[in-house]
C-alpha positions in Angstrom: -1.4 2.1 -86.3 -0.6 -1.6 -87.0 2.4 -2.9 -88.9 2.0 -6.2 -90.8 5.6 -6.8 -91.8 7.5 -8.4 -89.0 10.7 -9.7 -90.5 12.5 -7.6 -93.1 15.4 -9.0 -95.2 17.9 -7.4 -97.5 19.8 -4.2 -97.5 17.5 -2.0 -99.5 14.4 -3.3 -97.7 15.8 -2.5 -94.3 17.0 0.9 -95.3 13.6 1.7 -96.7 11.9 0.4 -93.5 13.9 2.9 -91.5 13.2 5.8 -93.9 9.4 5.0 -93.7 9.5 5.2 -89.9 8.7 1.5 -89.2 9.6 0.7 -85.5 12.6 -1.6 -85.7 13.3 -3.8 -82.7 16.5 -5.5 -83.7 18.9 -5.8 -86.6 21.2 -8.7 -87.3 24.2 -7.9 -89.5 26.8 -10.2 -90.9 29.9 -9.8 -88.7 32.7 -7.9 -90.5 30.6 -6.4 -93.2 31.5 -2.8 -93.7 30.2 -1.7 -97.2 28.2 1.4 -97.9 24.6 0.1 -97.5 25.6 -1.7 -94.2 27.1 1.5 -92.9 23.9 3.4 -93.8 21.9 0.8 -91.9 24.2 1.2 -88.8 23.7 4.9 -88.9 19.9 4.7 -89.1 19.9 2.1 -86.3 21.9 4.4 -84.1 19.5 7.3 -84.9 16.5 5.3 -84.0 18.0 3.5 -81.0 17.5 0.0 -82.5 19.6 -2.9 -81.2 22.2 -4.1 -83.6 23.7 -7.6 -83.3 26.6 -8.9 -85.4 26.2 -12.6 -86.3 27.7 -15.3 -88.5 26.4 -16.1 -92.0 25.2 -19.4 -90.7 23.1 -17.7 -88.1 21.6 -15.4 -90.8 20.9 -18.3 -93.1 19.0 -20.1 -90.2 17.0 -16.9 -89.5 16.2 -16.1 -93.1 12.8 -16.9 -94.6 13.6 -15.8 -98.1 17.2 -17.0 -98.5 18.0 -13.5 -99.8 19.1 -11.7 -96.6 22.2 -10.0 -98.2 23.9 -10.0 -94.8 21.1 -8.2 -92.9 17.8 -9.1 -91.3 15.6 -6.7 -89.2 12.8 -7.4 -86.8 10.1 -4.8 -87.0 7.5 -4.4 -84.3 4.1 -5.7 -85.0 2.5 -2.6 -83.5 3.7 0.9 -82.9 5.2 1.6 -79.5 3.6 4.2 -77.3 5.3 6.7 -75.0 5.1 6.5 -71.2 3.2 9.8 -71.3 0.5 8.2 -73.5 -0.1 5.6 -70.7 -0.4 8.3 -68.1 -2.8 10.3 -70.3 -5.0 7.2 -70.7 -5.4 7.0 -66.9 -6.1 10.8 -66.7 -8.7 10.5 -69.5 -10.5 7.8 -67.5 -10.3 9.8 -64.3 -8.4 6.9 -62.6 -5.2 6.5 -60.7 -2.5 5.1 -63.0 -2.2 1.3 -63.0 0.8 0.2 -65.1 2.5 -3.1 -65.7 6.4 -3.0 -65.9 8.1 -6.1 -67.2 11.7 -6.7 -66.3 13.2 -8.7 -69.2 10.3 -11.0 -70.2 11.9 -12.9 -73.0 9.2 -15.4 -74.0 6.8 -13.7 -76.6 3.9 -16.0 -75.4 4.3 -14.8 -71.9 4.5 -11.1 -73.0 1.3 -11.5 -75.1 -0.5 -13.2 -72.2 0.6 -10.5 -69.8 -0.7 -7.7 -72.2 -4.0 -9.6 -72.4 -4.2 -9.7 -68.6 -3.2 -6.0 -68.3 -6.1 -5.1 -70.6 -8.7 -7.2 -68.8 -7.5 -6.0 -65.4 -8.1 -2.4 -66.5 -4.4 -1.4 -66.5 -3.6 1.7 -68.5 -0.5 0.3 -70.2 2.6 -1.8 -70.2 6.2 -0.8 -70.1 9.0 -3.1 -71.4 12.8 -2.5 -71.5 14.7 -2.2 -74.8 17.3 -4.9 -74.0 17.0 -8.6 -73.1 13.3 -8.6 -73.7 10.7 -9.7 -76.3 9.4 -6.9 -78.5 6.0 -6.6 -80.1 6.3 -9.5 -82.5 3.6 -11.3 -84.5 3.5 -14.0 -81.8 3.0 -11.4 -79.1 0.2 -9.9 -81.1 -1.6 -13.2 -81.6 -1.1 -14.3 -77.9 -2.5 -11.0 -76.7 -5.9 -12.0 -78.3 -6.4 -8.4 -79.6 -5.4 -6.6 -76.5 -2.6 -4.9 -78.3 -5.2 -2.9 -80.2 -6.3 -1.3 -76.9 -3.4 -1.4 -74.4 -0.5 0.9 -75.1 3.0 -0.6 -74.7 6.0 1.6 -74.2 9.6 0.6 -74.6 12.2 2.3 -72.4 16.0 2.2 -72.3 16.3 2.0 -68.5 13.5 0.5 -66.4 15.1 1.7 -63.2 15.2 5.3 -64.3 11.6 5.0 -65.6 10.5 3.8 -62.1 12.3 6.8 -60.5 10.6 9.2 -62.9 7.2 7.7 -62.2 7.7 7.8 -58.4 8.1 11.6 -58.7 4.6 11.6 -60.2 3.2 9.8 -57.2 3.3 6.1 -58.3 4.1 3.3 -55.9 5.7 0.1 -57.1 5.2 -3.5 -56.2 7.1 -6.5 -57.5 6.5 -10.2 -57.1 9.0 -12.3 -55.1 8.7 -15.4 -53.0 10.6 -13.8 -50.2 8.2 -10.8 -49.9 5.1 -10.0 -47.8 1.9 -11.8 -48.6 0.0 -9.7 -51.2 -3.1 -9.9 -48.9 -1.3 -7.9 -46.3 -0.3 -5.0 -48.6 -2.1 -1.8 -49.4 -2.1 -1.9 -53.2 -4.6 0.9 -53.9 -3.8 4.3 -55.5 -1.4 5.0 -58.4 0.6 1.8 -58.8 3.1 0.0 -61.0 3.1 -3.8 -61.0 6.6 -5.1 -61.7 6.9 -8.7 -63.1 10.3 -10.3 -63.5 12.0 -12.6 -66.0 10.8 -16.2 -66.4 13.9 -17.7 -64.8 15.6 -15.0 -62.6 12.7 -13.0 -61.4 12.9 -9.2 -60.9 16.5 -7.9 -61.2 18.3 -6.6 -58.1 18.4 -2.9 -59.3 14.7 -2.9 -60.2 13.7 -4.7 -57.1 15.5 -2.1 -54.9 13.4 0.6 -56.5 10.1 -1.1 -55.5 8.2 0.1 -52.5 6.6 -3.3 -51.8 7.8 -6.9 -52.4 4.7 -9.1 -52.7 4.6 -12.9 -52.4 1.8 -15.0 -53.7 0.6 -17.7 -51.3 1.4 -21.2 -52.6 0.3 -24.6 -51.4 1.8 -26.9 -53.9 5.0 -28.9 -54.3 6.8 -26.6 -56.8 8.2 -23.2 -55.9 7.1 -20.7 -58.5 4.4 -19.6 -61.0 4.8 -18.9 -64.7 5.5 -15.2 -65.1 2.2 -14.5 -66.9 0.2 -16.4 -64.3 1.9 -14.5 -61.4 1.1 -11.2 -63.2 -2.6 -12.3 -63.4 -2.8 -13.2 -59.7 -1.2 -10.0 -58.5 -3.0 -7.8 -61.0 -6.4 -9.1 -59.7 -5.5 -8.5 -56.1 -4.8 -4.9 -57.2 -8.2 -4.9 -59.0 -9.9 -6.2 -55.9 -8.4 -3.6 -53.6 -9.2 -0.8 -56.1 -12.8 -1.8 -56.2 -13.3 -1.7 -52.4 
């Protein structure tokens, strides 16, 4: 199911969006505002596990497209989020070992869209993103994915580390990209696998990295020291594809 409304402004509009079941990524509320409708919005946000940020009126004015935000702006997902179980079922339905992308705080929506596109083309069964400090499924992500969001399920989880632990119990192995790792050509990346890609600036966080079974480096011959996150995802994904085809 696709949602066409990405930015929702005004108290009644935001309350109605919650009541209609739209997947809300983030809500920005005027700091200090405590009236009835705002309290209702806070309650609904807590029920649905949406991120709430308190900001100044100037910030809301800058964000507003209509000039009538009434102290609240919500960002709705462009597409409905899947569950992790949906991704596992997609692999089972195809009779394949699960192949999942896990993105550790990818904040650039263009990178997120490009990675979802790569995931689809590489035959991955889905993508998992964290709730906090990460881009959600915005209109920009939808456009950059070039239609892949119609076919590749994306799940949002509260704790990426715990999700990795849970998937390990189901037999998945995890590999993350890092310059200090073993060359990807020397690793056995067949079987049920999760490919972990880190933040554009900081890479994979320490806690997530410690849960990975393999640390893979991508051979580089140039004068700079790192690849863009979406390019690194593509290079590693296609090494996994190559090994799965052997």
